[in-house]
N, CA, C, O and the ligand as a Tripos MOL2 file, in Angstrom:
@<TRIPOS>MOLECULE
protein
  281   279    71     0     0
PROTEIN
NO_CHARGES

@<TRIPOS>ATOM
      1 N          17.3660  -26.2870   12.6650 N.3       1 MET1
      2 CA         17.6810  -25.7720   14.0030 C.3       1 MET1
      3 C          17.7900  -24.2530   13.9280 C.2       1 MET1
      4 O          18.5500  -23.7240   13.1170 O.2       1 MET1
      5 N          17.0430  -23.5570   14.7580 N.am      2 ARG2
      6 CA         17.1040  -22.1000   14.7800 C.3       2 ARG2
      7 C          18.3010  -21.6610   15.6140 C.2       2 ARG2
      8 O          18.6540  -22.2870   16.6130 O.2       2 ARG2
      9 N          18.9120  -20.5690   15.1740 N.am      3 ARG3
     10 CA         20.0940  -20.0620   15.8530 C.3       3 ARG3
     11 C          19.9360  -18.5640   15.9490 C.2       3 ARG3
     12 O          19.4430  -17.9220   15.0220 O.2       3 ARG3
     13 N          20.3550  -18.0030   17.0740 N.am      4 SER4
     14 CA         20.3340  -16.5490   17.2150 C.3       4 SER4
     15 C          21.7660  -16.0500   17.3510 C.2       4 SER4
     16 O          22.6750  -16.7940   17.7180 O.2       4 SER4
     17 N          21.9400  -14.7530   17.0400 N.am      5 CYS5
     18 CA         23.2590  -14.1300   17.1020 C.3       5 CYS5
     19 C          23.7700  -14.1340   18.5460 C.2       5 CYS5
     20 O          23.0370  -13.7470   19.4560 O.2       5 CYS5
     21 N          25.0180  -14.5660   18.7710 N.am      6 PRO6
     22 CA         25.5440  -14.5740   20.1370 C.3       6 PRO6
     23 C          25.7760  -13.1840   20.7000 C.2       6 PRO6
     24 O          25.9400  -13.0380   21.9110 O.2       6 PRO6
     25 N          25.7950  -12.1470   19.8510 N.am      7 HIS7
     26 CA         25.9950  -10.7840   20.3440 C.3       7 HIS7
     27 C          24.6650  -10.0890   20.6390 C.2       7 HIS7
     28 O          24.4550   -9.6010   21.7500 O.2       7 HIS7
     29 N          23.7650  -10.0420   19.6500 N.am      8 CYS8
     30 CA         22.5310   -9.2530   19.8240 C.3       8 CYS8
     31 C          21.2830  -10.1130   19.9510 C.2       8 CYS8
     32 O          20.2010   -9.5810   20.2000 O.2       8 CYS8
     33 N          21.4020  -11.4430   19.7850 N.am      9 GLU9
     34 CA         20.3090  -12.4000   19.9350 C.3       9 GLU9
     35 C          19.2360  -12.3040   18.8540 C.2       9 GLU9
     36 O          18.1780  -12.9170   18.9970 O.2       9 GLU9
     37 N          19.4750  -11.5500   17.7710 N.am     10 ALA10
     38 CA         18.5460  -11.5380   16.6360 C.3      10 ALA10
     39 C          18.6350  -12.8770   15.9050 C.2      10 ALA10
     40 O          19.6500  -13.5650   16.0010 O.2      10 ALA10
     41 N          17.5700  -13.2560   15.1690 N.am     11 PRO11
     42 CA         17.6350  -14.5140   14.4180 C.3      11 PRO11
     43 C          18.7750  -14.4890   13.4010 C.2      11 PRO11
     44 O          19.0860  -13.4470   12.8240 O.2      11 PRO11
     45 N          19.3820  -15.6370   13.1940 N.am     12 ALA12
     46 CA         20.4870  -15.7510   12.2380 C.3      12 ALA12
     47 C          20.0440  -16.5250   11.0110 C.2      12 ALA12
     48 O          19.1560  -17.3750   11.0740 O.2      12 ALA12
     49 N          20.6880  -16.2090    9.8860 N.am     13 ARG13
     50 CA         20.4510  -16.9520    8.6450 C.3      13 ARG13
     51 C          21.6650  -17.8140    8.3580 C.2      13 ARG13
     52 O          22.8020  -17.4000    8.5850 O.2      13 ARG13
     53 N          21.4140  -19.0280    7.8530 N.am     14 ILE14
     54 CA         22.5080  -19.8880    7.3970 C.3      14 ILE14
     55 C          22.9450  -19.4040    6.0200 C.2      14 ILE14
     56 O          22.1300  -19.3130    5.1020 O.2      14 ILE14
     57 N          24.2330  -19.0920    5.8760 N.am     15 ARG15
     58 CA         24.7730  -18.6720    4.5730 C.3      15 ARG15
     59 C          25.2990  -19.8640    3.8030 C.2      15 ARG15
     60 O          25.0030  -20.0180    2.6180 O.2      15 ARG15
     61 N          26.0750  -20.7060    4.4580 N.am     16 THR16
     62 CA         26.5580  -21.9310    3.8240 C.3      16 THR16
     63 C          26.6060  -23.0170    4.8860 C.2      16 THR16
     64 O          26.7370  -22.7280    6.0750 O.2      16 THR16
     65 N          26.4990  -24.2680    4.4510 N.am     17 SER17
     66 CA         26.6030  -25.3980    5.3600 C.3      17 SER17
     67 C          27.2300  -26.5410    4.5780 C.2      17 SER17
     68 O          26.6460  -27.0400    3.6160 O.2      17 SER17
     69 N          28.4290  -26.9550    4.9970 N.am     18 GLU18
     70 CA         29.1630  -27.9810    4.2540 C.3      18 GLU18
     71 C          29.4890  -29.1530    5.1660 C.2      18 GLU18
     72 O          29.9590  -28.9690    6.2890 O.2      18 GLU18
     73 N          29.2360  -30.3590    4.6730 N.am     19 ALA19
     74 CA         29.6520  -31.5640    5.3920 C.3      19 ALA19
     75 C          31.1640  -31.6990    5.2820 C.2      19 ALA19
     76 O          31.7230  -31.6340    4.1860 O.2      19 ALA19
     77 N          31.8250  -31.8890    6.4240 N.am     20 GLN20
     78 CA         33.2600  -32.1420    6.4320 C.3      20 GLN20
     79 C          33.5340  -33.6360    6.3550 C.2      20 GLN20
     80 O          34.5780  -34.0620    5.8610 O.2      20 GLN20
     81 N          32.5910  -34.4210    6.8450 N.am     21 SER21
     82 CA         32.6680  -35.8850    6.8140 C.3      21 SER21
     83 C          31.2530  -36.3800    7.0830 C.2      21 SER21
     84 O          30.3190  -35.5840    7.1790 O.2      21 SER21
     85 N          31.0990  -37.6920    7.2020 N.am     22 ALA22
     86 CA         29.7800  -38.2370    7.5430 C.3      22 ALA22
     87 C          29.3460  -37.8150    8.9450 C.2      22 ALA22
     88 O          28.1650  -37.8830    9.2830 O.2      22 ALA22
     89 N          30.3160  -37.3750    9.7640 N.am     23 LEU23
     90 CA         30.0330  -37.0960   11.1730 C.3      23 LEU23
     91 C          30.1660  -35.6400   11.5720 C.2      23 LEU23
     92 O          29.8940  -35.2920   12.7220 O.2      23 LEU23
     93 N          30.5820  -34.7710   10.6420 N.am     24 SER24
     94 CA         30.7640  -33.3700   11.0470 C.3      24 SER24
     95 C          30.3830  -32.4120    9.9270 C.2      24 SER24
     96 O          30.4280  -32.7510    8.7440 O.2      24 SER24
     97 N          30.0040  -31.2040   10.3390 N.am     25 ARG25
     98 CA         29.5050  -30.1950    9.4140 C.3      25 ARG25
     99 C          29.9550  -28.8210    9.9010 C.2      25 ARG25
    100 O          29.9990  -28.5630   11.1040 O.2      25 ARG25
    101 N          30.2920  -27.9330    8.9470 N.am     26 ILE26
    102 CA         30.6680  -26.5500    9.2470 C.3      26 ILE26
    103 C          29.5930  -25.6430    8.6550 C.2      26 ILE26
    104 O          29.2710  -25.7540    7.4720 O.2      26 ILE26
    105 N          29.0330  -24.7440    9.4710 N.am     27 THR27
    106 CA         27.9520  -23.8690    9.0350 C.3      27 THR27
    107 C          28.3350  -22.4140    9.2730 C.2      27 THR27
    108 O          28.8080  -22.0570   10.3520 O.2      27 THR27
    109 N          28.1230  -21.5630    8.2420 N.am     28 LYS28
    110 CA         28.3770  -20.1280    8.3680 C.3      28 LYS28
    111 C          27.0310  -19.4230    8.5700 C.2      28 LYS28
    112 O          26.0960  -19.6210    7.7930 O.2      28 LYS28
    113 N          26.9440  -18.6080    9.6090 N.am     29 TYR29
    114 CA         25.7200  -17.8790    9.9450 C.3      29 TYR29
    115 C          25.9200  -16.3770    9.7570 C.2      29 TYR29
    116 O          27.0350  -15.8680    9.8670 O.2      29 TYR29
    117 N          24.8050  -15.6660    9.4680 N.am     30 GLN30
    118 CA         24.8230  -14.2050    9.3800 C.3      30 GLN30
    119 C          23.6610  -13.6660   10.1990 C.2      30 GLN30
    120 O          22.5260  -14.1170   10.0460 O.2      30 GLN30
    121 N          23.9420  -12.7080   11.0620 N.am     31 CYS31
    122 CA         22.9130  -12.0600   11.8770 C.3      31 CYS31
    123 C          21.9720  -11.2530   10.9890 C.2      31 CYS31
    124 O          22.4100  -10.6000   10.0420 O.2      31 CYS31
    125 N          20.6550  -11.3020   11.3030 N.am     32 SER32
    126 CA         19.6620  -10.5830   10.4980 C.3      32 SER32
    127 C          19.5060   -9.1200   10.9250 C.2      32 SER32
    128 O          18.8310   -8.3490   10.2440 O.2      32 SER32
    129 N          20.1180   -8.7380   12.0320 N.am     33 ASN33
    130 CA         20.0260   -7.3600   12.5360 C.3      33 ASN33
    131 C          21.0180   -6.4830   11.7650 C.2      33 ASN33
    132 O          22.2280   -6.6740   11.8810 O.2      33 ASN33
    133 N          20.5100   -5.5110   10.9720 N.am     34 ILE34
    134 CA         21.4080   -4.7080   10.1270 C.3      34 ILE34
    135 C          22.2940   -3.7870   10.9540 C.2      34 ILE34
    136 O          23.2850   -3.2690   10.4390 O.2      34 ILE34
    137 N          21.9610   -3.5700   12.2230 N.am     35 ASP35
    138 CA         22.8350   -2.7660   13.0870 C.3      35 ASP35
    139 C          23.9590   -3.6080   13.6970 C.2      35 ASP35
    140 O          24.8350   -3.0760   14.3790 O.2      35 ASP35
    141 N          23.9330   -4.9200   13.4510 N.am     36 CYS36
    142 CA         24.9430   -5.8330   14.0150 C.3      36 CYS36
    143 C          25.8320   -6.4180   12.9060 C.2      36 CYS36
    144 O          27.0480   -6.2240   12.8980 O.2      36 CYS36
    145 N          25.1920   -7.1390   11.9700 N.am     37 CYS37
    146 CA         25.8850   -7.7100   10.7940 C.3      37 CYS37
    147 C          26.9400   -8.7590   11.1280 C.2      37 CYS37
    148 O          27.8050   -9.0420   10.2990 O.2      37 CYS37
    149 N          26.8870   -9.3330   12.3120 N.am     38 HIS38
    150 CA         27.8550  -10.3610   12.6970 C.3      38 HIS38
    151 C          27.7630  -11.5780   11.7680 C.2      38 HIS38
    152 O          26.6670  -12.0350   11.4410 O.2      38 HIS38
    153 N          28.9020  -12.0870   11.3540 N.am     39 VAL39
    154 CA         28.9860  -13.3260   10.5760 C.3      39 VAL39
    155 C          29.9360  -14.2490   11.3190 C.2      39 VAL39
    156 O          31.0220  -13.8260   11.7150 O.2      39 VAL39
    157 N          29.5420  -15.5180   11.5180 N.am     40 TRP40
    158 CA         30.3870  -16.4490   12.2670 C.3      40 TRP40
    159 C          30.2300  -17.8720   11.7420 C.2      40 TRP40
    160 O          29.3170  -18.1830   10.9770 O.2      40 TRP40
    161 N          31.1330  -18.7050   12.1730 N.am     41 VAL41
    162 CA         31.1740  -20.0920   11.7230 C.3      41 VAL41
    163 C          31.0140  -21.0090   12.9290 C.2      41 VAL41
    164 O          31.6160  -20.7850   13.9790 O.2      41 VAL41
    165 N          30.2000  -22.0360   12.7650 N.am     42 GLU42
    166 CA         30.0090  -23.0290   13.8210 C.3      42 GLU42
    167 C          30.2610  -24.4220   13.2580 C.2      42 GLU42
    168 O          30.0780  -24.6750   12.0670 O.2      42 GLU42
    169 N          30.6800  -25.3010   14.1300 N.am     43 GLY43
    170 CA         30.8480  -26.6970   13.7560 C.3      43 GLY43
    171 C          29.9000  -27.5790   14.5330 C.2      43 GLY43
    172 O          29.5870  -27.2880   15.6870 O.2      43 GLY43
    173 N          29.4400  -28.6490   13.9210 N.am     44 SER44
    174 CA         28.6360  -29.6220   14.6560 C.3      44 SER44
    175 C          29.1370  -31.0170   14.3000 C.2      44 SER44
    176 O          29.6010  -31.2620   13.1860 O.2      44 SER44
    177 N          29.0360  -31.9170   15.2580 N.am     45 GLU45
    178 CA         29.5110  -33.2740   15.0210 C.3      45 GLU45
    179 C          28.6520  -34.2740   15.7750 C.2      45 GLU45
    180 O          28.0580  -33.9630   16.8070 O.2      45 GLU45
    181 N          28.6050  -35.4740   15.2360 N.am     46 VAL46
    182 CA         27.9460  -36.5760   15.9240 C.3      46 VAL46
    183 C          28.8180  -36.9660   17.1110 C.2      46 VAL46
    184 O          30.0050  -37.2430   16.9390 O.2      46 VAL46
    185 N          28.2460  -36.9930   18.3140 N.am     47 LEU47
    186 CA         29.0120  -37.3430   19.5090 C.3      47 LEU47
    187 C          28.9180  -38.8270   19.8160 C.2      47 LEU47
    188 O          29.9380  -39.5010   19.9640 O.2      47 LEU47
    189 N          27.6970  -39.3370   19.9110 N.am     48 TYR48
    190 CA         27.5000  -40.7650   20.1750 C.3      48 TYR48
    191 C          26.0610  -41.1340   19.8450 C.2      48 TYR48
    192 O          25.2030  -40.2630   19.7030 O.2      48 TYR48
    193 N          25.8070  -42.4280   19.7240 N.am     49 SER49
    194 CA         24.4610  -42.9370   19.4610 C.3      49 SER49
    195 C          23.8130  -43.3300   20.7810 C.2      49 SER49
    196 O          24.4940  -43.7900   21.6980 O.2      49 SER49
    197 N          22.5080  -43.1500   20.8780 N.am     50 ILE50
    198 CA         21.7730  -43.6580   22.0340 C.3      50 ILE50
    199 C          20.8820  -44.8360   21.6380 C.2      50 ILE50
    200 O          20.4650  -45.6220   22.4880 O.2      50 ILE50
    201 N          20.5920  -44.9520   20.3220 N.am     51 VAL51
    202 CA         19.9630  -46.1430   19.7520 C.3      51 VAL51
    203 C          20.7560  -46.4660   18.4990 C.2      51 VAL51
    204 O          20.7930  -45.6430   17.5830 O.2      51 VAL51
    205 N          21.3920  -47.6240   18.4160 N.am     52 PRO52
    206 CA         22.2130  -47.9290   17.2400 C.3      52 PRO52
    207 C          21.3730  -48.0390   15.9670 C.2      52 PRO52
    208 O          20.1870  -48.3630   16.0250 O.2      52 PRO52
    209 N          22.0000  -47.7660   14.8100 N.am     53 SER53
    210 CA         21.3240  -47.8800   13.5200 C.3      53 SER53
    211 C          20.9840  -49.3300   13.2170 C.2      53 SER53
    212 O          21.7650  -50.2380   13.5030 O.2      53 SER53
    213 N          19.7910  -49.5400   12.6250 N.am     54 ALA54
    214 CA         19.4110  -50.8820   12.1720 C.3      54 ALA54
    215 C          20.0030  -51.1700   10.7970 C.2      54 ALA54
    216 O          19.9870  -52.3180   10.3530 O.2      54 ALA54
    217 N          20.5290  -50.1470   10.1120 N.am     55 SER55
    218 CA         21.1830  -50.3540    8.8080 C.3      55 SER55
    219 C          22.4930  -49.5680    8.8030 C.2      55 SER55
    220 O          22.6250  -48.5870    8.0710 O.2      55 SER55
    221 N          23.4570  -49.9900    9.6110 N.am     56 PRO56
    222 CA         24.6770  -49.2110    9.7800 C.3      56 PRO56
    223 C          25.5620  -49.1950    8.5360 C.2      56 PRO56
    224 O          25.6620  -50.1890    7.8170 O.2      56 PRO56
    225 N          26.2080  -48.0370    8.2920 N.am     57 ASN57
    226 CA         27.2340  -47.8940    7.2600 C.3      57 ASN57
    227 C          28.5360  -48.4410    7.8470 C.2      57 ASN57
    228 O          28.9960  -47.9440    8.8750 O.2      57 ASN57
    229 N          29.1350  -49.4490    7.2210 N.am     58 PRO58
    230 CA         30.3320  -50.0550    7.8080 C.3      58 PRO58
    231 C          31.5240  -49.1080    7.9130 C.2      58 PRO58
    232 O          32.4520  -49.3740    8.6760 O.2      58 PRO58
    233 N          31.5140  -48.0130    7.1650 N.am     59 THR59
    234 CA         32.6360  -47.0650    7.2370 C.3      59 THR59
    235 C          32.4340  -46.0100    8.3180 C.2      59 THR59
    236 O          33.3390  -45.2190    8.5830 O.2      59 THR59
    237 N          31.2540  -45.9870    8.9490 N.am     60 VAL60
    238 CA         30.9460  -44.9830    9.9680 C.3      60 VAL60
    239 C          31.0070  -45.6280   11.3510 C.2      60 VAL60
    240 O          30.2640  -46.5620   11.6480 O.2      60 VAL60
    241 N          31.9010  -45.1150   12.1830 N.am     61 LYS61
    242 CA         32.0700  -45.6460   13.5400 C.3      61 LYS61
    243 C          31.6260  -44.5830   14.5520 C.2      61 LYS61
    244 O          32.2360  -43.5190   14.6570 O.2      61 LYS61
    245 N          30.5690  -44.8860   15.2830 N.am     62 ILE62
    246 CA         30.0290  -43.9630   16.2810 C.3      62 ILE62
    247 C          29.9020  -44.7200   17.6000 C.2      62 ILE62
    248 O          29.2750  -45.7790   17.6350 O.2      62 ILE62
    249 N          30.4780  -44.2050   18.6820 N.am     63 PRO63
    250 CA         30.3170  -44.8890   19.9610 C.3      63 PRO63
    251 C          28.8470  -44.8910   20.4110 C.2      63 PRO63
    252 O          28.0820  -43.9870   20.0770 O.2      63 PRO63
    253 N          28.4790  -45.9090   21.1640 N.am     64 VAL64
    254 CA         27.1070  -46.0410   21.6600 C.3      64 VAL64
    255 C          27.0930  -45.8640   23.1510 C.2      64 VAL64
    256 O          27.8770  -46.4850   23.8700 O.2      64 VAL64
    257 N          26.1940  -45.0110   23.6220 N.am     65 ARG65
    258 CA         25.9450  -44.8670   25.0590 C.3      65 ARG65
    259 C          24.4720  -45.1170   25.2670 C.2      65 ARG65
    260 O          23.6340  -44.3100   24.8670 O.2      65 ARG65
    261 N          24.1560  -46.2320   25.8910 N.am     66 TYR66
    262 CA         22.7380  -46.5910   26.0150 C.3      66 TYR66
    263 C          22.0080  -45.7070   27.0090 C.2      66 TYR66
    264 O          20.8740  -45.2970   26.7640 O.2      66 TYR66
    265 N          22.6500  -45.4140   28.1210 N.am     67 LYS67
    266 CA         21.9660  -44.5810   29.1190 C.3      67 LYS67
    267 C          23.0110  -43.9270   29.9960 C.2      67 LYS67
    268 O          23.9520  -44.5750   30.4560 O.2      67 LYS67
    269 N          22.8360  -42.6390   30.2220 N.am     68 GLU68
    270 CA         23.7540  -41.9480   31.1180 C.3      68 GLU68
    271 C          23.1850  -42.0170   32.5290 C.2      68 GLU68
    272 O          22.0270  -41.6690   32.7590 O.2      68 GLU68
    273 N          24.0120  -42.4710   33.4730 N.am     69 ARG69
    274 CA         23.5590  -42.6170   34.8520 C.3      69 ARG69
    275 C          24.1280  -41.4860   35.7060 C.2      69 ARG69
    276 O          25.2510  -41.0310   35.4900 O.2      69 ARG69
    277 N          23.3500  -41.0530   36.6550 N.am     70 ASN70
    278 CA         23.8050  -39.9920   37.5540 C.3      70 ASN70
    279 C          24.4240  -40.5750   38.8190 C.2      70 ASN70
    280 O          24.8630  -39.8280   39.6930 O.2      70 ASN70
    281 ZN         23.7270   -9.7500   15.8550 Zn       71 ZN71
@<TRIPOS>BOND
     1     1     2 1
     2     2     3 1
     3     3     4 2
     4     3     5 am
     5     5     6 1
     6     6     7 1
     7     7     8 2
     8     7     9 am
     9     9    10 1
    10    10    11 1
    11    11    12 2
    12    11    13 am
    13    13    14 1
    14    14    15 1
    15    15    16 2
    16    15    17 am
    17    17    18 1
    18    18    19 1
    19    19    20 2
    20    19    21 am
    21    21    22 1
    22    22    23 1
    23    23    24 2
    24    23    25 am
    25    25    26 1
    26    26    27 1
    27    27    28 2
    28    27    29 am
    29    29    30 1
    30    30    31 1
    31    31    32 2
    32    31    33 am
    33    33    34 1
    34    34    35 1
    35    35    36 2
    36    35    37 am
    37    37    38 1
    38    38    39 1
    39    39    40 2
    40    39    41 am
    41    41    42 1
    42    42    43 1
    43    43    44 2
    44    43    45 am
    45    45    46 1
    46    46    47 1
    47    47    48 2
    48    47    49 am
    49    49    50 1
    50    50    51 1
    51    51    52 2
    52    51    53 am
    53    53    54 1
    54    54    55 1
    55    55    56 2
    56    55    57 am
    57    57    58 1
    58    58    59 1
    59    59    60 2
    60    59    61 am
    61    61    62 1
    62    62    63 1
    63    63    64 2
    64    63    65 am
    65    65    66 1
    66    66    67 1
    67    67    68 2
    68    67    69 am
    69    69    70 1
    70    70    71 1
    71    71    72 2
    72    71    73 am
    73    73    74 1
    74    74    75 1
    75    75    76 2
    76    75    77 am
    77    77    78 1
    78    78    79 1
    79    79    80 2
    80    79    81 am
    81    81    82 1
    82    82    83 1
    83    83    84 2
    84    83    85 am
    85    85    86 1
    86    86    87 1
    87    87    88 2
    88    87    89 am
    89    89    90 1
    90    90    91 1
    91    91    92 2
    92    91    93 am
    93    93    94 1
    94    94    95 1
    95    95    96 2
    96    95    97 am
    97    97    98 1
    98    98    99 1
    99    99   100 2
   100    99   101 am
   101   101   102 1
   102   102   103 1
   103   103   104 2
   104   103   105 am
   105   105   106 1
   106   106   107 1
   107   107   108 2
   108   107   109 am
   109   109   110 1
   110   110   111 1
   111   111   112 2
   112   111   113 am
   113   113   114 1
   114   114   115 1
   115   115   116 2
   116   115   117 am
   117   117   118 1
   118   118   119 1
   119   119   120 2
   120   119   121 am
   121   121   122 1
   122   122   123 1
   123   123   124 2
   124   123   125 am
   125   125   126 1
   126   126   127 1
   127   127   128 2
   128   127   129 am
   129   129   130 1
   130   130   131 1
   131   131   132 2
   132   131   133 am
   133   133   134 1
   134   134   135 1
   135   135   136 2
   136   135   137 am
   137   137   138 1
   138   138   139 1
   139   139   140 2
   140   139   141 am
   141   141   142 1
   142   142   143 1
   143   143   144 2
   144   143   145 am
   145   145   146 1
   146   146   147 1
   147   147   148 2
   148   147   149 am
   149   149   150 1
   150   150   151 1
   151   151   152 2
   152   151   153 am
   153   153   154 1
   154   154   155 1
   155   155   156 2
   156   155   157 am
   157   157   158 1
   158   158   159 1
   159   159   160 2
   160   159   161 am
   161   161   162 1
   162   162   163 1
   163   163   164 2
   164   163   165 am
   165   165   166 1
   166   166   167 1
   167   167   168 2
   168   167   169 am
   169   169   170 1
   170   170   171 1
   171   171   172 2
   172   171   173 am
   173   173   174 1
   174   174   175 1
   175   175   176 2
   176   175   177 am
   177   177   178 1
   178   178   179 1
   179   179   180 2
   180   179   181 am
   181   181   182 1
   182   182   183 1
   183   183   184 2
   184   183   185 am
   185   185   186 1
   186   186   187 1
   187   187   188 2
   188   187   189 am
   189   189   190 1
   190   190   191 1
   191   191   192 2
   192   191   193 am
   193   193   194 1
   194   194   195 1
   195   195   196 2
   196   195   197 am
   197   197   198 1
   198   198   199 1
   199   199   200 2
   200   199   201 am
   201   201   202 1
   202   202   203 1
   203   203   204 2
   204   203   205 am
   205   205   206 1
   206   206   207 1
   207   207   208 2
   208   207   209 am
   209   209   210 1
   210   210   211 1
   211   211   212 2
   212   211   213 am
   213   213   214 1
   214   214   215 1
   215   215   216 2
   216   215   217 am
   217   217   218 1
   218   218   219 1
   219   219   220 2
   220   219   221 am
   221   221   222 1
   222   222   223 1
   223   223   224 2
   224   223   225 am
   225   225   226 1
   226   226   227 1
   227   227   228 2
   228   227   229 am
   229   229   230 1
   230   230   231 1
   231   231   232 2
   232   231   233 am
   233   233   234 1
   234   234   235 1
   235   235   236 2
   236   235   237 am
   237   237   238 1
   238   238   239 1
   239   239   240 2
   240   239   241 am
   241   241   242 1
   242   242   243 1
   243   243   244 2
   244   243   245 am
   245   245   246 1
   246   246   247 1
   247   247   248 2
   248   247   249 am
   249   249   250 1
   250   250   251 1
   251   251   252 2
   252   251   253 am
   253   253   254 1
   254   254   255 1
   255   255   256 2
   256   255   257 am
   257   257   258 1
   258   258   259 1
   259   259   260 2
   260   259   261 am
   261   261   262 1
   262   262   263 1
   263   263   264 2
   264   263   265 am
   265   265   266 1
   266   266   267 1
   267   267   268 2
   268   267   269 am
   269   269   270 1
   270   270   271 1
   271   271   272 2
   272   271   273 am
   273   273   274 1
   274   274   275 1
   275   275   276 2
   276   275   277 am
   277   277   278 1
   278   278   279 1
   279   279   280 2
@<TRIPOS>SUBSTRUCTURE
     1 MET1         2 RESIDUE 1 A MET
     2 ARG2         6 RESIDUE 1 A ARG
     3 ARG3        10 RESIDUE 1 A ARG
     4 SER4        14 RESIDUE 1 A SER
     5 CYS5        18 RESIDUE 1 A CYS
     6 PRO6        22 RESIDUE 1 A PRO
     7 HIS7        26 RESIDUE 1 A HIS
     8 CYS8        30 RESIDUE 1 A CYS
     9 GLU9        34 RESIDUE 1 A GLU
    10 ALA10       38 RESIDUE 1 A ALA
    11 PRO11       42 RESIDUE 1 A PRO
    12 ALA12       46 RESIDUE 1 A ALA
    13 ARG13       50 RESIDUE 1 A ARG
    14 ILE14       54 RESIDUE 1 A ILE
    15 ARG15       58 RESIDUE 1 A ARG
    16 THR16       62 RESIDUE 1 A THR
    17 SER17       66 RESIDUE 1 A SER
    18 GLU18       70 RESIDUE 1 A GLU
    19 ALA19       74 RESIDUE 1 A ALA
    20 GLN20       78 RESIDUE 1 A GLN
    21 SER21       82 RESIDUE 1 A SER
    22 ALA22       86 RESIDUE 1 A ALA
    23 LEU23       90 RESIDUE 1 A LEU
    24 SER24       94 RESIDUE 1 A SER
    25 ARG25       98 RESIDUE 1 A ARG
    26 ILE26      102 RESIDUE 1 A ILE
    27 THR27      106 RESIDUE 1 A THR
    28 LYS28      110 RESIDUE 1 A LYS
    29 TYR29      114 RESIDUE 1 A TYR
    30 GLN30      118 RESIDUE 1 A GLN
    31 CYS31      122 RESIDUE 1 A CYS
    32 SER32      126 RESIDUE 1 A SER
    33 ASN33      130 RESIDUE 1 A ASN
    34 ILE34      134 RESIDUE 1 A ILE
    35 ASP35      138 RESIDUE 1 A ASP
    36 CYS36      142 RESIDUE 1 A CYS
    37 CYS37      146 RESIDUE 1 A CYS
    38 HIS38      150 RESIDUE 1 A HIS
    39 VAL39      154 RESIDUE 1 A VAL
    40 TRP40      158 RESIDUE 1 A TRP
    41 VAL41      162 RESIDUE 1 A VAL
    42 GLU42      166 RESIDUE 1 A GLU
    43 GLY43      170 RESIDUE 1 A GLY
    44 SER44      174 RESIDUE 1 A SER
    45 GLU45      178 RESIDUE 1 A GLU
    46 VAL46      182 RESIDUE 1 A VAL
    47 LEU47      186 RESIDUE 1 A LEU
    48 TYR48      190 RESIDUE 1 A TYR
    49 SER49      194 RESIDUE 1 A SER
    50 ILE50      198 RESIDUE 1 A ILE
    51 VAL51      202 RESIDUE 1 A VAL
    52 PRO52      206 RESIDUE 1 A PRO
    53 SER53      210 RESIDUE 1 A SER
    54 ALA54      214 RESIDUE 1 A ALA
    55 SER55      218 RESIDUE 1 A SER
    56 PRO56      222 RESIDUE 1 A PRO
    57 ASN57      226 RESIDUE 1 A ASN
    58 PRO58      230 RESIDUE 1 A PRO
    59 THR59      234 RESIDUE 1 A THR
    60 VAL60      238 RESIDUE 1 A VAL
    61 LYS61      242 RESIDUE 1 A LYS
    62 ILE62      246 RESIDUE 1 A ILE
    63 PRO63      250 RESIDUE 1 A PRO
    64 VAL64      254 RESIDUE 1 A VAL
    65 ARG65      258 RESIDUE 1 A ARG
    66 TYR66      262 RESIDUE 1 A TYR
    67 LYS67      266 RESIDUE 1 A LYS
    68 GLU68      270 RESIDUE 1 A GLU
    69 ARG69      274 RESIDUE 1 A ARG
    70 ASN70      278 RESIDUE 1 A ASN
    71 ZN71       281 GROUP 0 **** ****
């Protein structure tokens, strides 16, 4: 996934990315613009499944939403 700096919008590089669990990850980014040098941390997590796994891990519990209706 490409990410740009939230301040100057230059492309960002991933410095580190660590799994916190089977469902979440913490990623440290660094801006490629030498006039900016912003470094920041982002988190990502599994929110829900839209198609359930055919080989589910019994220790992983993810809610299923088949279709969002308006
Ligand atoms: Zn920047």
